N, C-alpha and C positions, 0 to 999 in steps of 0.2 A: 744658416749653415749653408745654403745653396752656392754662395759666393765666396765661401772659404776654399784654401787650398785642401788637397787630399790630407796631407799630414794631420791640419787642424780638424778635418771631419773624423780622421780615424780615432782622434783623441776625445772628441766631444759629442758626435754623433749618437744619439740613443741615451746618453747618459742624463740623469738628475731630471727625470721626467715625475709629473707629479703623482703623488699616492693614489691607488685606485679607490674609489667611494666604496667598493666592496670590502669588508674585512677578511682578511685570510683567515681560515679555521686553524691552520697551524701556525706557530711563529715562524716568520721569515729568517734566513741567515742575512743579517747587515753586515755584508763583507766590505766595511768600508773603515778605513782608519781614521776619517776626519767627517763632519757634518758641515754643510755650508747652508747660508742664510741670505735673504733677499737684500740686507743691509747690514752695515758694521755696526750699527746701533742694536740691533737684534744678538749680533755676536757678543757685543760688550756685556749684554745683560745675561748671556749664558755664563760667561765666565765670571761675572760677578754674583751670580747664585740668584739673581732676581728671576730668571727663567730656569724650567726645571728640564729643557730639552738637552740634547747631546750636540757636543763639539769635538772630542776627540776619544777614540775609543781606549785609549788608556785612562781617561777618566769615567767612562760609562758607554754601553752599547746596548741598544735594545733587545739585541739576542740574549746576551748576559744577563740584563736586568729581568728578562723573562725567568731564566732560571733562578736567580736570586728570589724573585718574588714566589716562586713555585716552592723553594726550600724554607723561606721565611713562613710560608702558610703550614707547611709539613712538620716543621719543628716547631710550631706555635711560638714564633720569635716575634720581634719587631724590627730587625734590620739583619740583612745578610750581604755578603761580598763573596765573589767568586775569586778563584786563584788558579794559577796555573798547574799546581799540585796540592795534595793533602798535605805536604810538608809546608807548602808557604801558607796555606790556611791556620796551620797550627802556630807557625811564626807570629802570623798577624793576631791572633787570639791571645798570645803572650803577650805581645806587645801592647796590645789593648789594656791589659792589666796595669799597664804603668810600671812595669819592672824597672829598678833602678840600681847603680851600684850599691851593694849591700841588701839588697832583696834576697828574698829565699823563695824558691819553688819546693812545695811538696808533692813528690811525684811517687805514684803508684810503682812498685818495684818490677810489675809485669808490665811495663810498656813496651811497645814497640821499639826495636833497637835505633832506629834512626831518630825516634824522638828524644831518647837520651843524647845520642850526639847534638841534636840541636840544642838542647839545654846545656851541657857542658861546653862544648866547642864554640857556639856562637852567643848564648846568654853569659856563658860562664867568661868568655873572654870580655865581657862587659861588667864583670864584677858581681854577677847575680849567682847566688849558690844554689844547688841542687840538693836535697835531702830526699831520701827514698823511705818509704814504708809499705808493708803489707796491706793493702787496702781492704782484703778480707778479713782483717783484726782490727775492728773498730777501737778498741783500746788502745792499740798500738798507733793508730792515726792519730787519736786525739792525744796522747803523749807527746809524740813527734810534732803535732800542730801547737801544743801549748809551748813546748821548750823552743822550737823554732822561729815561732811568730812569722808564717809564712804569708807573702801577699797573694799568692794563688797556689791553688792545687789542681793536680793534672791526673785525670784518671781516664780509663777506658770502660764504656759500658760493659764489653765482653772482651777479656785481654787476650792478648796474642803471645803463645799460640797455645796456653793452656785453658782457655775459654773459662776464666772464673767470672762471674758476674758481680757487679759492684751495687752495692747498697747506695745509690745515690743519694737519696734523701737524708740519709743518716751522714755520710760524708759531707753534704752540703753544711748540714746544721752545724758539724763540729768547725767547719771552715769558717762559717758566720761568726762562730765564738771570738774568734780573735780578727773579724773584718776581713778574711781572704776571700778570694772569688774562685769559683770552681769551673774549670775547663772540663769538658769530657767529650773524647774521641767516640764518637758514636759509629764509627764506620762498620764495625761488625755486625750492628744491630741495624741500622738504618732506622730511619722515622717510622716505618712500617711496625718494626719490634717494640721502638722505645723513643719517646721525647723525652730527652734529659732535662729541657729547659722546664717542662713541668714537673719534675721532679727535684728542682732545687739550684740545679746548673744555671752559670752566668754566660756561659757561651759553650756552644757545642759545633764541633769540626768534623768534617767527613773528607774522606781521600773519595772524590766522587768518581774514580777510575773503578771503584769495586763496585757494589751493589746499585749506587745511584744510577750509573751508566749501564753496568749488567752486561756488556757485549765484547770486553776486551778492545775497544775500537776507539776509546777517548780516554785523556788523561785531565784530570782538574781536582780542584779541591773548593770547599766551601765553609766559611765560619759564619755562624748565625748567632745573634746576640739578643740576649732577653730585654735589655733596656735600650729603647731608642737613642740616648746619649753615646752610647758605644759606636754609633754606626760612623762618626767622623772619625775614630781611631781606626777602625776596620778599613776604610776606603782610602784614609790618608796613606797606610802601609803599603796599599795597593798601588798608588799612584807614585810613591817615591821610590819604593823598592822594586816596582815596574813588575811584578810576578802576575800580570793579568792572566786571564784564561782566554784562549782563542775563540772568537764567535763559531768557528766550526765543531770545536770540542763542545761548547755550551749547548749547541744545536742537537749534539749526538747524546749527551747526558739527559737534557730535557725530556728527548724524545724516549729514552730508557725509562725515566722516570715514570711514564705512563703504565709500565707494566710491572713495576716493582712490586705491587702487592700480589700480583698473579704468581710472579718469579718466586717471591719468598714463601709463599703458601706451600709451593710444590718444593723446593728446596729445603724447607724446613721438615716438611713430611719426608721427604727422602733420608734426610738427616738423622732423624730420630729413629726409623728404620734400621739405617746401618747401624748405628749405636747399640741399639738393641740386638741385633744380629751377631755382632761381633764381640758384644762386652764379655762374653765369656769363652773367645776362641782360645784355646790353649798355645796358639803360634805368637800371642801378643800377650805383653806383660800389663797392660792397660788400655783402657778406651777413655779419653778425656772428652766429655760431653756435658753440658750443664744440667741437663735433666738425670744423669748418672752420679751426680755429686752430692755430698750433705745439703747444699744450698736447695736442693730440689724439695726437700722434706720440711724445711724451716718457712716456706712460704715466700721466699726471696723472689723465686723466678716470676712468680705470678704477679708479685708487687712492680717489678722492675721490666719485665718483658710482656708483649701481648700474648696472653693465654691462647691456645695451650701450647704454643711454640717455645722451643729453648735455643733458636739460631740454626743456622745452614752450615755451619763448620763442625768438625770433629778432629782429634788428635788421636793417633795411636801409637803406642810404644810397642816397637817388636820385643818378642822374648830375647832375641839375641841383639842387645840394645848397644848396637854398634852403627857408625857411619857406614861401613861397608855392608851390613846387613839392610840398611835404609836404602842405600843406593839399589841393591840387587832388587829389592822390592818395588822401587820405583822404575828401574829399567825394566821391569818384567810387565809393567801395565802396557795395556793396549789401547783402552778406550779412553782412562784418564790422563791430563795433560800434565806435563811437567813444567811448572811455571813459578814466577815469584809472586803471581798475584792472587787475587781471590775474587769470589762474589760475580762470576761470570755464570752464563747460560749453561755452560759444560762444566763438569767435574775436573777440578785441577789439584794437584798435590805439589807440596813444596818441603824442603828440608831445613827446618828453621834454624839449626846450628850452623848451616854454612849460608844462610840467606838473610833473613831478617834480624838474626841475632850473631851474625858472623863475627862482629867486631866485640861483642861482650865476651870476656874471658872465658876459658874453660872450667874455671873453678866457680866463677859468679852463675855461669849457665848451669852447673850442677847444683848450686845452692838453690836456683830457681827452679829446678826440676826440669829444666829444657835438655834432656839426655840426647844423645847422638842417634840413637834409635828412633827418636820420636819424628812422626810425618804428619803434617797439618793436611786434612782434605777438605777442601772447598766443594761442596755438593753442588750438583747442576740438577737442571729439570729433566735430564734423562729418565726413561724407565728404570724404576728403581732395580730390578732383577738385573738389567745389564751392568749398572754401576757394581751391584753387590758381588756378580760373577767374576768382573775383572780383578776387584780387590781379591778376592779369593783365590782366583788363579795365580796372581801375583804372588800371595803370601806363599803360596806351595812351592812355586818356582823359585822363591828366595831363600828357601830351606838350603842347609848346607847338606850335600850329599852324604 
């Protein structure tokens, strides 16, 4: 380089040094769009699949691979693929089920609103039909399964926003009666609370933006497969659709994973105390929390979720069950953050009727039980008393004079 011109030195000086002999204790950020080799013969082997190294970050990257390896382990799967968002991960899992024109997806009626949009607007346009059922009514699921002969079933471990827990083993068994594969969105539970692949699911997906990252500073998604042969489909849709995860986001999410257990322990404990404190509050019509539901006495929670936890979210319905009352309550909060996400270290609130289920018709929201006065609370790791007191004062301020 000493005889090169300054512009050449600016481009090449310091680059492509040999990797250090010592191994880094934390996964580095490999911020490189492509990888080079000493010869074209080596490059050719990578492209052909003979060598397992990296050539282009859309095909794979060491930082992203570290996150995928971690989620494969945590979800007890055999293959994982990371994407730019949770919706991209769900799209890939559905694609991997080999949906074709004329195929049917049997989906839980309590899915996240955007999941329905994906099914109807993207897969529906390709001739895939979506049928819904109440996945907490196993007889209804069986009847719809036998009638529609679905290729795939789609459920959430804990539903959004009414926090119903799904009997994954039972739903999986019903699906297998007709050869259907089960996809489970495990975002609200995380692998700390539930491992759906161990309970019969074929694919598990996450919005890694939520509990996996946990700090409101990264967006991503992950799909994990039970069977190794599904790896090609997951990777293929990533390469062709191009919804790859940024290496910077992968690093943030991988770092967040290290404290997932500690965060969820505190968040679940705070949520349990909040649900218990407000369950009989006269300012509220109802508190939705898994341990307060009939499912708690049936033993379902202990079978699906890690005992003694019931999740880190609760939803409250104001006595004045209106959008105006919900907004007054949310605007009066001082500590809790108004946002459309969840799973962060701070406590956040969202209004489902105007965010996650905004595109669902008012009549359908009413049938599902998602009322205008419902507010979802994603509980953080703050001191319990501070969260409780903020919600309490906001409820008081929100009352009409």
